[in-house]
Backbone as JSON Lines, residues from 0, in Angstrom:
{"i":0,"aa":"M","n":[-29.41,25.31,13.69],"ca":[-30.38,24.56,13.02],"c":[-31.53,25.54,12.6]}
{"i":1,"aa":"N","n":[-32.02,25.39,11.39],"ca":[-33.15,26.18,10.93],"c":[-34.4,25.37,11.12]}
{"i":2,"aa":"L","n":[-35.1,25.61,12.27],"ca":[-36.25,24.8,12.56],"c":[-37.32,24.85,11.55]}
{"i":3,"aa":"A","n":[-37.65,26.11,10.95],"ca":[-38.73,26.2,9.99],"c":[-38.34,25.45,8.72]}
{"i":4,"aa":"A","n":[-37.14,25.52,8.25],"ca":[-36.65,24.73,7.08],"c":[-36.75,23.31,7.31]}
{"i":5,"aa":"N","n":[-36.26,22.81,8.5],"ca":[-36.36,21.37,8.81],"c":[-37.74,20.83,8.76]}
{"i":6,"aa":"K","n":[-38.71,21.65,9.3],"ca":[-40.1,21.24,9.35],"c":[-40.64,21.11,7.88]}
{"i":7,"aa":"E","n":[-40.35,22.13,7.08],"ca":[-40.82,22.13,5.7],"c":[-40.21,20.94,4.98]}
{"i":8,"aa":"N","n":[-38.88,20.75,5.12],"ca":[-38.25,19.65,4.44],"c":[-38.7,18.27,4.87]}
{"i":9,"aa":"A","n":[-38.98,18.03,6.11],"ca":[-39.53,16.81,6.6],"c":[-40.83,16.51,5.89]}
{"i":10,"aa":"I","n":[-41.78,17.45,5.94],"ca":[-43.01,17.24,5.3],"c":[-42.92,17.04,3.8]}
{"i":11,"aa":"T","n":[-42.15,17.8,3.03],"ca":[-41.96,17.57,1.58],"c":[-41.25,16.3,1.31]}
{"i":12,"aa":"F","n":[-40.31,15.89,2.13],"ca":[-39.58,14.61,2.0],"c":[-40.64,13.43,2.13]}
{"i":13,"aa":"Y","n":[-41.39,13.47,3.16],"ca":[-42.29,12.41,3.34],"c":[-43.44,12.38,2.37]}
{"i":14,"aa":"K","n":[-43.98,13.49,2.03],"ca":[-45.03,13.59,1.07],"c":[-44.48,13.07,-0.37]}
{"i":15,"aa":"T","n":[-43.33,13.49,-0.71],"ca":[-42.75,13.02,-2.03],"c":[-42.56,11.55,-2.06]}
{"i":16,"aa":"A","n":[-42.01,10.97,-0.99],"ca":[-41.83,9.53,-0.94],"c":[-43.11,8.76,-0.89]}
{"i":17,"aa":"Y","n":[-44.0,9.23,-0.02],"ca":[-45.35,8.56,0.17],"c":[-46.13,8.52,-1.09]}
{"i":18,"aa":"L","n":[-46.11,9.6,-1.77],"ca":[-46.97,9.75,-3.0],"c":[-46.27,9.25,-4.27]}
{"i":19,"aa":"G","n":[-45.17,8.53,-4.08],"ca":[-44.64,7.76,-5.27],"c":[-43.24,8.1,-5.81]}
{"i":20,"aa":"N","n":[-42.52,9.01,-5.2],"ca":[-41.2,9.36,-5.76],"c":[-40.2,9.38,-4.68]}
{"i":21,"aa":"P","n":[-39.93,8.12,-3.99],"ca":[-38.94,8.14,-2.98],"c":[-37.51,8.44,-3.38]}
{"i":22,"aa":"R","n":[-37.17,8.13,-4.6],"ca":[-35.8,8.37,-5.09],"c":[-35.55,9.93,-5.08]}
{"i":23,"aa":"E","n":[-36.47,10.7,-5.62],"ca":[-36.34,12.1,-5.62],"c":[-36.31,12.64,-4.23]}
{"i":24,"aa":"A","n":[-37.09,12.16,-3.32],"ca":[-37.08,12.53,-1.96],"c":[-35.74,12.36,-1.28]}
{"i":25,"aa":"V","n":[-35.12,11.12,-1.5],"ca":[-33.81,10.9,-1.01],"c":[-32.76,11.85,-1.59]}
{"i":26,"aa":"E","n":[-32.83,12.08,-2.85],"ca":[-31.9,12.9,-3.56],"c":[-31.91,14.36,-3.03]}
{"i":27,"aa":"K","n":[-33.02,14.86,-2.75],"ca":[-33.25,16.27,-2.26],"c":[-33.01,16.47,-0.79]}
{"i":28,"aa":"Y","n":[-33.41,15.45,0.04],"ca":[-33.59,15.79,1.45],"c":[-32.79,14.91,2.35]}
{"i":29,"aa":"V","n":[-32.13,13.86,1.91],"ca":[-31.38,13.0,2.79],"c":[-29.87,13.21,2.65]}
{"i":30,"aa":"G","n":[-29.16,13.04,3.77],"ca":[-27.74,13.15,3.8],"c":[-27.07,11.89,3.27]}
{"i":31,"aa":"E","n":[-25.79,11.77,3.67],"ca":[-24.99,10.72,3.19],"c":[-25.34,9.34,3.8]}
{"i":32,"aa":"E","n":[-25.98,9.42,4.99],"ca":[-26.41,8.19,5.62],"c":[-27.84,8.3,6.0]}
{"i":33,"aa":"Y","n":[-28.55,7.18,6.09],"ca":[-29.93,7.2,6.57],"c":[-30.14,5.98,7.43]}
{"i":34,"aa":"I","n":[-30.32,6.23,8.74],"ca":[-30.45,5.16,9.67],"c":[-32.04,5.0,9.86]}
{"i":35,"aa":"Q","n":[-32.5,3.8,9.69],"ca":[-33.85,3.49,9.71],"c":[-34.15,2.63,10.97]}
{"i":36,"aa":"H","n":[-35.14,3.04,11.69],"ca":[-35.52,2.27,12.95],"c":[-36.91,1.48,12.82]}
{"i":37,"aa":"N","n":[-37.53,1.64,11.6],"ca":[-38.82,0.89,11.4],"c":[-38.37,-0.55,11.02]}
{"i":38,"aa":"P","n":[-38.79,-1.51,11.75],"ca":[-38.41,-2.92,11.5],"c":[-38.85,-3.48,10.17]}
{"i":39,"aa":"D","n":[-39.85,-2.82,9.54],"ca":[-40.39,-3.29,8.25],"c":[-39.65,-2.74,7.01]}
{"i":40,"aa":"V","n":[-38.68,-1.83,7.29],"ca":[-37.91,-1.19,6.2],"c":[-36.44,-1.41,6.4]}
{"i":41,"aa":"A","n":[-35.77,-1.86,5.35],"ca":[-34.35,-2.13,5.41],"c":[-33.56,-0.76,5.67]}
{"i":42,"aa":"D","n":[-32.48,-0.9,6.34],"ca":[-31.66,0.27,6.66],"c":[-31.06,0.9,5.39]}
{"i":43,"aa":"G","n":[-30.74,2.11,5.46],"ca":[-30.07,2.78,4.33],"c":[-31.0,3.36,3.3]}
{"i":44,"aa":"L","n":[-30.37,4.1,2.35],"ca":[-31.16,4.79,1.29],"c":[-31.94,3.81,0.39]}
{"i":45,"aa":"E","n":[-31.26,2.74,-0.1],"ca":[-32.0,1.83,-1.01],"c":[-33.13,1.07,-0.31]}
{"i":46,"aa":"G","n":[-32.96,0.82,1.0],"ca":[-34.0,0.18,1.75],"c":[-35.29,1.03,1.79]}
{"i":47,"aa":"F","n":[-35.05,2.38,2.05],"ca":[-36.12,3.36,2.08],"c":[-36.84,3.44,0.72]}
{"i":48,"aa":"I","n":[-35.97,3.59,-0.37],"ca":[-36.51,3.7,-1.73],"c":[-37.35,2.47,-2.11]}
{"i":49,"aa":"S","n":[-36.74,1.28,-1.84],"ca":[-37.42,0.07,-2.28],"c":[-38.79,-0.12,-1.52]}
{"i":50,"aa":"Y","n":[-38.83,0.27,-0.3],"ca":[-40.1,0.12,0.49],"c":[-41.19,1.05,-0.09]}
{"i":51,"aa":"F","n":[-40.82,2.31,-0.3],"ca":[-41.84,3.28,-0.8],"c":[-42.25,3.0,-2.27]}
{"i":52,"aa":"E","n":[-41.34,2.53,-3.07],"ca":[-41.65,2.14,-4.48],"c":[-42.64,1.02,-4.48]}
{"i":53,"aa":"R","n":[-42.43,0.01,-3.53],"ca":[-43.34,-1.12,-3.45],"c":[-44.68,-0.67,-3.01]}
{"i":54,"aa":"M","n":[-44.71,0.23,-2.01],"ca":[-46.01,0.69,-1.42],"c":[-46.76,1.46,-2.54]}
{"i":55,"aa":"Q","n":[-46.13,2.24,-3.34],"ca":[-46.78,2.94,-4.45],"c":[-47.38,1.97,-5.49]}
{"i":56,"aa":"L","n":[-46.65,0.93,-5.79],"ca":[-47.18,-0.03,-6.74],"c":[-48.35,-0.82,-6.18]}
{"i":57,"aa":"E","n":[-48.27,-1.19,-4.91],"ca":[-49.35,-2.04,-4.3],"c":[-50.51,-1.17,-3.88]}
{"i":58,"aa":"Y","n":[-50.29,0.07,-3.45],"ca":[-51.37,0.85,-2.91],"c":[-51.37,2.28,-3.56]}
{"i":59,"aa":"P","n":[-51.51,2.48,-4.82],"ca":[-51.47,3.79,-5.35],"c":[-52.55,4.77,-4.91]}
{"i":60,"aa":"Q","n":[-53.6,4.3,-4.38],"ca":[-54.65,5.23,-3.96],"c":[-54.59,5.73,-2.45]}
{"i":61,"aa":"K","n":[-53.49,5.34,-1.8],"ca":[-53.37,5.78,-0.4],"c":[-53.23,7.31,-0.33]}
{"i":62,"aa":"S","n":[-53.55,7.84,0.82],"ca":[-53.37,9.29,0.97],"c":[-52.81,9.6,2.34]}
{"i":63,"aa":"I","n":[-52.38,10.86,2.5],"ca":[-51.81,11.3,3.73],"c":[-52.14,12.68,4.05]}
{"i":64,"aa":"E","n":[-52.5,13.02,5.29],"ca":[-52.77,14.37,5.76],"c":[-51.7,14.67,6.86]}
{"i":65,"aa":"F","n":[-51.02,15.78,6.79],"ca":[-50.17,16.16,7.86],"c":[-50.9,17.07,8.87]}
{"i":66,"aa":"V","n":[-51.09,16.48,10.1],"ca":[-51.89,17.09,11.09],"c":[-51.11,18.06,11.9]}
{"i":67,"aa":"R","n":[-49.9,17.63,12.34],"ca":[-49.01,18.49,13.13],"c":[-47.6,18.29,12.72]}
{"i":68,"aa":"C","n":[-46.76,19.25,12.94],"ca":[-45.33,19.17,12.7],"c":[-44.67,19.97,13.8]}
{"i":69,"aa":"I","n":[-43.79,19.34,14.63],"ca":[-43.14,19.96,15.7],"c":[-41.63,19.78,15.52]}
{"i":70,"aa":"S","n":[-40.91,20.87,15.8],"ca":[-39.42,20.8,15.61],"c":[-38.7,21.29,16.85]}
{"i":71,"aa":"E","n":[-37.68,20.63,17.26],"ca":[-36.86,21.05,18.32],"c":[-35.39,20.52,18.08]}
{"i":72,"aa":"G","n":[-34.48,21.4,18.19],"ca":[-33.06,20.97,17.94],"c":[-32.94,20.44,16.55]}
{"i":73,"aa":"D","n":[-32.33,19.25,16.47],"ca":[-32.17,18.57,15.23],"c":[-33.28,17.55,14.86]}
{"i":74,"aa":"L","n":[-34.43,17.54,15.61],"ca":[-35.47,16.64,15.38],"c":[-36.76,17.36,14.89]}
{"i":75,"aa":"V","n":[-37.52,16.61,13.99],"ca":[-38.79,17.06,13.55],"c":[-39.71,15.8,13.76]}
{"i":76,"aa":"A","n":[-40.88,16.12,14.35],"ca":[-41.95,15.07,14.5],"c":[-43.13,15.43,13.63]}
{"i":77,"aa":"L","n":[-43.65,14.48,12.91],"ca":[-44.84,14.6,12.09],"c":[-45.88,13.72,12.66]}
{"i":78,"aa":"H","n":[-47.12,14.31,12.77],"ca":[-48.34,13.55,13.24],"c":[-49.2,13.5,12.03]}
{"i":79,"aa":"T","n":[-49.42,12.3,11.47],"ca":[-50.19,12.22,10.24],"c":[-51.4,11.25,10.32]}
{"i":80,"aa":"H","n":[-52.31,11.44,9.36],"ca":[-53.46,10.63,9.19],"c":[-53.35,10.05,7.82]}
{"i":81,"aa":"Q","n":[-53.21,8.7,7.82],"ca":[-53.07,7.97,6.51],"c":[-54.35,7.2,6.23]}
{"i":82,"aa":"I","n":[-54.83,7.2,4.97],"ca":[-56.01,6.42,4.55],"c":[-55.49,5.43,3.41]}
{"i":83,"aa":"W","n":[-55.67,4.17,3.65],"ca":[-55.33,3.14,2.69],"c":[-56.55,2.5,2.07]}
{"i":84,"aa":"P","n":[-56.4,1.62,1.15],"ca":[-57.59,0.96,0.51],"c":[-58.53,0.35,1.54]}
{"i":85,"aa":"D","n":[-59.78,0.32,1.16],"ca":[-60.86,-0.19,1.98],"c":[-61.06,0.63,3.21]}
{"i":86,"aa":"D","n":[-60.74,1.96,3.14],"ca":[-60.87,2.89,4.26],"c":[-60.12,2.44,5.51]}
{"i":87,"aa":"D","n":[-59.01,1.8,5.32],"ca":[-58.1,1.4,6.41],"c":[-57.34,2.59,6.87]}
{"i":88,"aa":"Q","n":[-57.53,3.12,8.06],"ca":[-56.97,4.37,8.46],"c":[-55.95,4.2,9.67]}
{"i":89,"aa":"Y","n":[-54.96,5.07,9.58],"ca":[-53.85,4.98,10.59],"c":[-53.45,6.32,11.14]}
{"i":90,"aa":"V","n":[-53.01,6.38,12.29],"ca":[-52.38,7.53,12.9],"c":[-50.93,7.17,12.93]}
{"i":91,"aa":"T","n":[-50.02,8.09,12.45],"ca":[-48.63,7.85,12.53],"c":[-47.94,8.99,13.18]}
{"i":92,"aa":"M","n":[-46.81,8.66,13.87],"ca":[-45.92,9.61,14.35],"c":[-44.56,9.35,13.85]}
{"i":93,"aa":"D","n":[-43.98,10.23,13.05],"ca":[-42.67,10.01,12.45],"c":[-41.72,11.04,13.05]}
{"i":94,"aa":"F","n":[-40.56,10.56,13.37],"ca":[-39.5,11.46,13.96],"c":[-38.29,11.38,12.96]}
{"i":95,"aa":"F","n":[-37.8,12.53,12.6],"ca":[-36.62,12.65,11.71],"c":[-35.47,13.43,12.46]}
{"i":96,"aa":"R","n":[-34.27,12.94,12.31],"ca":[-33.18,13.66,12.79],"c":[-32.49,14.22,11.62]}
{"i":97,"aa":"F","n":[-31.99,15.48,11.7],"ca":[-31.32,16.2,10.68],"c":[-29.83,16.36,11.05]}
{"i":98,"aa":"D","n":[-28.96,16.25,10.04],"ca":[-27.52,16.44,10.27],"c":[-27.17,17.97,10.31]}
{"i":99,"aa":"A","n":[-25.95,18.27,10.48],"ca":[-25.46,19.62,10.54],"c":[-25.72,20.44,9.26]}
{"i":100,"aa":"R","n":[-25.84,19.7,8.14],"ca":[-26.07,20.36,6.82],"c":[-27.53,20.55,6.54]}
{"i":101,"aa":"G","n":[-28.42,20.16,7.46],"ca":[-29.93,20.26,7.23],"c":[-30.45,19.16,6.4]}
{"i":102,"aa":"K","n":[-29.86,17.96,6.41],"ca":[-30.33,16.83,5.68],"c":[-30.79,15.76,6.64]}
{"i":103,"aa":"I","n":[-31.78,15.05,6.29],"ca":[-32.36,13.95,7.13],"c":[-31.41,12.81,7.16]}
{"i":104,"aa":"C","n":[-31.09,12.35,8.36],"ca":[-30.16,11.18,8.5],"c":[-30.65,10.03,9.37]}
{"i":105,"aa":"E","n":[-31.81,10.19,10.03],"ca":[-32.31,9.12,10.88],"c":[-33.83,9.19,11.01]}
{"i":106,"aa":"H","n":[-34.45,8.06,11.14],"ca":[-35.97,8.05,11.23],"c":[-36.45,7.0,12.19]}
{"i":107,"aa":"W","n":[-37.49,7.38,12.97],"ca":[-38.22,6.48,13.84],"c":[-39.66,6.73,13.55]}
{"i":108,"aa":"D","n":[-40.55,5.7,13.8],"ca":[-41.99,5.88,13.62],"c":[-42.75,4.94,14.56]}
{"i":109,"aa":"S","n":[-44.03,5.38,14.69],"ca":[-44.98,4.58,15.43],"c":[-46.32,4.67,14.68]}
{"i":110,"aa":"I","n":[-46.94,3.56,14.56],"ca":[-48.11,3.52,13.73],"c":[-49.25,2.82,14.54]}
{"i":111,"aa":"Q","n":[-50.44,3.4,14.42],"ca":[-51.59,2.82,15.18],"c":[-52.81,2.89,14.2]}
{"i":112,"aa":"Q","n":[-53.49,1.76,14.09],"ca":[-54.71,1.71,13.27],"c":[-55.83,2.37,14.09]}
{"i":113,"aa":"I","n":[-56.59,3.19,13.25],"ca":[-57.72,3.87,13.9],"c":[-58.88,2.84,14.03]}
{"i":114,"aa":"P","n":[-59.37,2.62,15.22],"ca":[-60.45,1.6,15.43],"c":[-61.77,2.12,14.92]}
{"i":115,"aa":"Q","n":[-62.63,1.19,14.66],"ca":[-64.04,1.5,14.23],"c":[-64.84,2.21,15.29]}
{"i":116,"aa":"T","n":[-64.6,1.88,16.58],"ca":[-65.29,2.4,17.66],"c":[-64.41,2.94,18.75]}
{"i":117,"aa":"S","n":[-64.8,3.8,19.62],"ca":[-64.04,4.4,20.67],"c":[-64.86,4.55,21.89]}
{"i":118,"aa":"K","n":[-64.17,4.53,23.03],"ca":[-64.91,4.66,24.32],"c":[-64.99,6.09,24.71]}
{"i":119,"aa":"N","n":[-64.52,7.02,23.85],"ca":[-64.69,8.42,24.06],"c":[-64.94,9.16,22.74]}
{"i":120,"aa":"P","n":[-65.41,10.34,22.76],"ca":[-65.84,11.03,21.52],"c":[-64.63,11.78,20.86]}
{"i":121,"aa":"N","n":[-63.43,11.66,21.43],"ca":[-62.25,12.41,20.84],"c":[-61.63,11.7,19.64]}
{"i":122,"aa":"T","n":[-61.2,12.43,18.7],"ca":[-60.48,11.79,17.59],"c":[-59.04,11.51,18.07]}
{"i":123,"aa":"M","n":[-58.27,10.82,17.2],"ca":[-56.92,10.54,17.51],"c":[-56.01,11.64,17.0]}
{"i":124,"aa":"Y","n":[-56.63,12.75,16.61],"ca":[-55.77,13.93,16.22],"c":[-56.01,15.1,17.08]}
């Protein structure tokens, strides 16, 4: 496994899909199968594409910042900061599994909304 290439490909894949071109992201970075574990997204390639096309139509002004990227074995983890309309902000953790050919084949994520107040002075990043 090429850890550096997997990290770069995970970031580019997610950024391409998130910013409005999920079909291109799938064509370049996904293998023959795509197993989806997010319950809000249908399994498979078309489920992923449909979800991100809808998000782009409904929320074209959303943005994403990649805070951290960690790679080990066939897995890449992305820690991101997402800003949606009305300053609705989220911390996300996305995990991608790569196949033997270096293509993404599985995805898990966890999403938490950033609260307006905190009991400590630390950010969620």
